[in-house]
KEVO-137711 format. One line per 8 residues: number of its first residue (from 0); for each residue x, y, z of N, C-alpha, C. Coordinates in steps of 0.02 Angstrom, whole numbers, always signed. Each point is the difference from the previous one (the first is absolute). Example, Ala and Ser with C-alpha at 12.3 -4.5 7.8 and 13.67 -1.06 7.14 Angstrom:
0) +660:-284:+390:-45:+59:+0:+45:+60:+0 | -18:+53:-36:+42:+59:+3:-39:+55:+37
END
This chain:
0) +42:-59:+0:-42:+59:+0:+45:+62:+0 | -20:+49:-40:+39:+62:-5:-45:+58:+19 | +14:+33:+56:-40:+57:+23:+44:+62:-3 | -27:+53:-29:+36:+63:-4:-43:+55:+31 | +11:+15:+64:-40:+52:+33:+13:+69:-31 | -49:+43:+3:+6:+67:-26:+14:+49:+57 | +27:+58:-18:+12:+55:+47:+41:-24:+60 | -24:+14:+61:+37:-19:+60:-32:-60:+35
8) -34:-43:-38:-32:-60:+29:+51:-56:+9 | -12:-40:+53:+45:-54:+18:-41:-63:+14 | +24:-57:-25:-29:-65:+16:+45:-32:+52 | -30:-25:+54:+38:-30:+55:-24:-71:+12 | +46:-42:+22:-17:-66:+26:+10:+4:+75 | -52:-11:+39:+5:+3:+73:+43:-58:+25 | +44:+14:+46:+42:-51:+30:-29:-17:+68 | -6:-65:+15:-29:-22:+64:+42:+21:+59
16) -33:+21:+51:+33:+20:+62:-7:-56:+52 | +47:-4:+45:-2:-48:+56:-60:+17:+44 | -44:-47:+11:-60:+13:+40:-2:-43:+63 | +58:-24:+21:+5:-40:+60:+51:+34:+47 | -18:+8:+63:+46:+30:+48:+56:-48:+17 | +51:+24:+34:+57:-43:+20:-22:-58:+44 | -53:+12:+38:-24:-53:+45:-48:-49:-35 | -12:+11:-66:-40:-47:-38:-74:+19:-8
24) -19:+59:+23:-69:+22:-6:-12:+27:-71 | -51:-27:-34:-16:+22:-67:-46:+60:+5 | +19:+55:-34:-39:+61:+2:-47:+3:-60 | -64:+16:+11:-47:+7:-56:+14:+63:-39 | -25:+3:-63:+10:+59:-43:-29:+62:+31 | -53:-6:+39:-32:+59:+29:+43:+34:+52 | +53:-32:+23:+44:+31:+50:+49:+49:-32 | +0:+4:-67:+51:+41:-34:-21:+72:-12
32) -57:+21:+21:-25:+69:-7:+26:+33:-64 | +36:+56:+4:+22:+35:-60:+75:+1:-7 | +33:-56:+13:+72:-4:-8:+17:+0:-74 | +59:+26:-19:+21:-5:-70:+12:-73:-18 | -5:-15:-64:+7:-67:-25:+61:-3:-46 | +32:-58:-2:+60:-9:-41:-20:-32:-67 | +31:+22:-54:-14:-28:-65:+59:+8:-48 | -6:-33:-57:+52:+3:-51:-30:+34:-62
40) +37:+48:-28:-24:+35:-60:+4:-48:-59 | -57:-13:-30:-6:-46:-57:+5:+38:-66 | -29:+60:-3:+3:+43:-60:-10:+72:+23 | +34:+46:-34:-5:+71:+17:-5:+41:-64 | -41:+52:+3:-8:+45:-56:+60:+45:-8 | +1:+42:-53:+57:+44:-13:+4:+60:+45 | -54:+18:+35:-2:+58:+43:-50:+51:-24 | -16:+47:+43:-50:+52:-15:+30:+56:-42
48) -42:+36:-34:+21:+61:-35:-11:+59:+47 | +49:+45:+4:-9:+59:+42:-36:+55:-40 | -7:+59:+29:-36:+55:-32:+33:+24:-65 | +64:-12:-6:+37:+21:-61:-1:-54:-54 | -33:-57:+14:-2:-54:-48:+61:-46:+2 | +41:+8:+51:+60:-42:+7:-17:-61:+43 | +29:-57:-18:-12:-62:+37:+42:+0:+63 | -31:-13:+58:+33:-5:+64:+13:-74:+13
56) +63:-19:+5:+18:-71:+8:-28:-29:+64 | -15:-65:-2:-25:-36:+58:+56:-11:+51 | -18:-4:+63:+49:-12:+54:+12:-75:+10 | -41:-42:-29:+7:-73:+7:+7:-32:-68 | +26:-61:+0:+7:-38:-62:-23:-71:+11 | -9:-36:-54:-21:-70:+4:+50:-40:+41 | -25:-40:+47:+42:-41:+43:+12:+30:+69 | -14:+64:+9:+9:+32:+66:-49:-30:+50
64) +23:-8:+62:-43:-20:+56:-19:+64:+35 | -65:+11:+9:-24:+64:+26:-50:-10:+57 | -9:+52:+39:-54:+4:+50:-52:+47:-30 | -64:-21:+3:-52:+42:-27:-59:+2:+47 | -43:+50:-9:-59:+8:+42:-47:-59:-9 | -24:-26:+55:-42:-59:-2:-64:+12:-41 | -30:+58:+7:-62:+14:-36:+10:+46:-60 | +62:+8:-23:+14:+43:-57:-15:-33:-67
72) +36:-54:-17:-10:-31:-66:-65:-41:-4 | -24:-7:-61:-59:-42:-13:+22:-70:-19 | -38:-50:+20:+16:-70:-17:-36:-19:-64 | +38:-29:-47:-30:-25:-61:+25:-71:-12 | -35:-37:-43:+20:-68:-16:+9:-5:-75 | +58:-25:-21:+16:-10:-71:+24:-71:-9 | -34:-37:-42:+17:-70:-14:+6:-41:+64 | -45:+11:+47:-3:-38:+62:+50:+20:+53
80) +40:+52:-12:+49:+23:+50:-20:+70:+23 | +6:+12:+66:-19:+64:+29:+59:+48:+1 | -14:+62:-20:+49:+54:+0:-31:+60:+35 | +43:+46:+22:-22:+63:+27:+21:+55:-49 | -45:+45:-15:+14:+55:-46:-10:+65:+37 | +50:+43:-3:-5:+64:+34:+44:+52:-34 | +3:+57:+31:+42:+54:-24:+66:+0:+39 | +49:+34:-27:+64:+5:+34:-9:+30:+71
88) -50:+43:+9:-12:+31:+65:-22:-51:+53 | -22:-59:-19:-20:-51:+48:+60:-34:+32 | +59:+8:-30:+61:-31:+26:+31:+45:+53 | +16:-31:+57:+30:+38:+55:+76:-2:+0 | +29:-58:-19:+72:-8:+3:+22:-59:-43 | +63:+3:-21:+32:-56:-35:+45:-34:+51 | -5:-67:+5:+41:-38:+47:+63:-23:-37 | +58:+17:+25:+63:-19:-32:+33:-57:+36
END
């Protein structure tokens, strides 16, 4: 599958987080309130155009591991696989 996002849109694959405490207690998803979520950039657009018509480069690239707002991106399904689609503004940080 070949996806080419437009403008400053980003496709993310959510990465599973550890949901068991050190003592072995499994935490339900509802305990996560509004914590940022970790994901991998699957596809990224070329960037937004500014007021002068110049392209502003994206801060992330394909393959970057990022933290993003839990309720920022929208979930979509393509060919049976779930992806998150959002704007560059939904990303909080790149994990190096």
